[in-house]
C-alpha positions in Angstrom: 0.0 39.4 58.8 -2.1 40.2 61.9 -5.2 38.7 60.7 -5.8 42.2 58.8 -5.5 40.2 55.1 -9.5 41.7 54.4 -8.0 45.1 55.0 -4.6 44.8 53.2 -7.0 43.0 50.1 -9.4 46.0 49.7 -5.8 48.4 50.1 -4.4 46.3 47.0 -7.5 46.4 45.2 -8.1 50.0 45.6 -4.5 50.7 44.8 -4.9 48.4 41.7 -8.2 50.4 40.6 -6.7 53.8 41.0 -3.7 52.4 38.5 -6.3 51.5 36.1 -8.0 54.8 36.0 -5.3 56.9 36.1 -3.5 55.0 33.2 -6.6 55.2 31.0 -6.3 59.2 31.5 -2.9 59.6 32.0 -1.8 57.4 28.9 -4.1 59.7 26.4 -2.3 62.4 27.6 1.4 61.6 28.1 1.9 58.3 26.4 4.2 55.7 28.4 5.1 58.9 30.6 1.7 59.0 31.5 1.7 55.0 32.9 4.6 55.7 34.7 3.4 58.7 36.6 0.3 56.8 37.1 1.9 53.7 38.2 3.9 56.1 40.6 1.0 57.4 42.0 -0.5 54.7 42.9 2.4 52.8 44.4 2.8 56.2 46.7 -0.8 56.1 47.7 -0.6 52.1 48.5 2.9 52.8 50.5 1.4 55.8 52.4 -1.5 54.3 52.8 0.1 50.9 54.3 2.2 53.5 56.8 -0.9 54.4 58.0 -2.5 51.1 58.7 0.6 49.7 60.4 0.6 52.3 62.4 -2.9 52.1 63.3 -3.3 48.7 63.7 -0.3 47.2 65.0 1.5 50.5 66.4 4.7 50.2 65.0 5.8 53.1 63.1 7.9 52.0 59.6 9.1 55.2 58.6 12.6 57.2 60.5 10.3 60.1 60.7 8.4 61.3 63.8 4.7 62.2 63.8 
């Protein structure tokens, strides 16, 4: 992992915390659909953050779009 384990661990922790908080609010509003929305948001956040970190730290763009 290119000696970036602490950064990735922190990213996973933030994503899990975000998922728990969003689940708390969204399940009370929309039930099982809210749980799906909260999980989708936390996964989208984790994937976008991972794309940014890989580009910044390793220099590899992992998506087929040019920035």
